[in-house]
C-alpha positions, 0 to 999 in steps of 0.5 A: 541560738544567738551569741549571748546564748552560746556564751551563757551555756559555755559559762555554765559548762565551764563553771561546772567543770571548775566546780568538779576540779575543786571538789576533786581537789578537796577530796584528795586533800581529805585523803592526804589527811587520812594518810597523815593520821595513819603515819602519826598513829603508826609512829605512836604505836597506836593500834586503835587509832590505826584501826579506826581509819579502816571500814568495818569490813576492810581487807588488808593484804601484806606482801607475804600474802597474809590477809586480815579480814575486818577492822577487828582483825586489823586491830589485832594485827597492829597490836601484835606488830607493835608488841614485836617491833616497838619503836618502828617508824613509818614514812609514806611517799604518795605517788597518786590519788584518784578520786573515782566518784563521790564515794570511792578513791584509790591511792598508790605509793611507797611505804618505808618502815624503819625498825629499831635495829635500823633495818628497813622494809620498803613496800609498794601499796594500793589503797582503796577508800570508801566515803562513809558519813563524810569520812574517807576510810580505807576499805582495801589495802594490798602491799607488795615488795618494792621492785628492785631498781638498778638505777644506781648502776645505770644513772651514768647513762641518764644523759641519753634519755630523750630524742636524738638525731644524726642527719646528712644530705641523704639519710637520718637516724632518729633515736629515742631513749627512755626509762622503763618502769623502776628504772631497771632498763633503758629502752632505745628505739631507732629508725634509719631513714633514706629520703622519706622512707624508713629503711631500718628500725630497731630496739635496744635494751640497756640494763645491769647484769647483776650476775656478772656486774656489768652493763649489757645491751640487747638489740633487735632490728627490723631486718631480723638481726640481733645482738648483745653488747657489754658496756664499760665507762671511762669518764664521758666515754662509753665503749660497747663491745658488740656481737651481732647475728645478721639476718642471713646468719653471718656473725659480726663484731665491733667496738662502738664508742659513745663519747658525751660532748655535753647535755645535747650532743655526743659522738659515735664511732665504730672500730674493729668491725668484722663480718665472718672474719672479713675486716670492714672499714671504721665508721665515724666519729659522727656527731649526734645531737639532741632533737 
């Protein structure tokens, strides 16, 4: 095939690709309009308008597991809800919309209902859509209680999220910190390298202990050691009182201190270090920088 022929084929393929993107965008916009209509109808207390947004054989499953089968049952369910909770208001936060093909799509997000007494109910939902007569309708919606988040208790450590490096002439420590789903924990993985060989790897999980109202951490290393820590904060200084069990069964303890310098650097030092009652020298402070 000559160069002109290759260009022509590439142009056709690119045109088809862009057309597919535009079509998906148009369908997503249409589904967002359905969501807008749903919220408007809910806030107006219009059960009939809400039911019209579902297919005849639709299924709606509530967080408690109650199931409404079919549009008529869904209509009666909304009528009963509005009789009991007149004036309830809905807000929807769409997390994603995936158009699977010309006639099916999936929407995920969070729904927040505020009741007249100002109490609030939040749920996560997954809504499946079917396209019928050029109209997107909900065919299956499952709601679940929104998972609790301890982000408020952990957000003081958000500056740690990212990649960090501590390096000298002989070795380096590479650390990666990231949030887990719902921001209930920070996962912190590390690797200690000498030359071009990894000498030690490990994982630390940092989270909020609601029973004792403290931040805790759990650490596990590739040598077989493990440990726990209790965190406390004073300004930009975080103190971790750590207990470890080494791979050979010996018990170790230390007070580790992280001090935030700015968004791209912190210092680490370890004091009060002991292994089976033997006092070890302090380490640091060592400056760690964002990669």
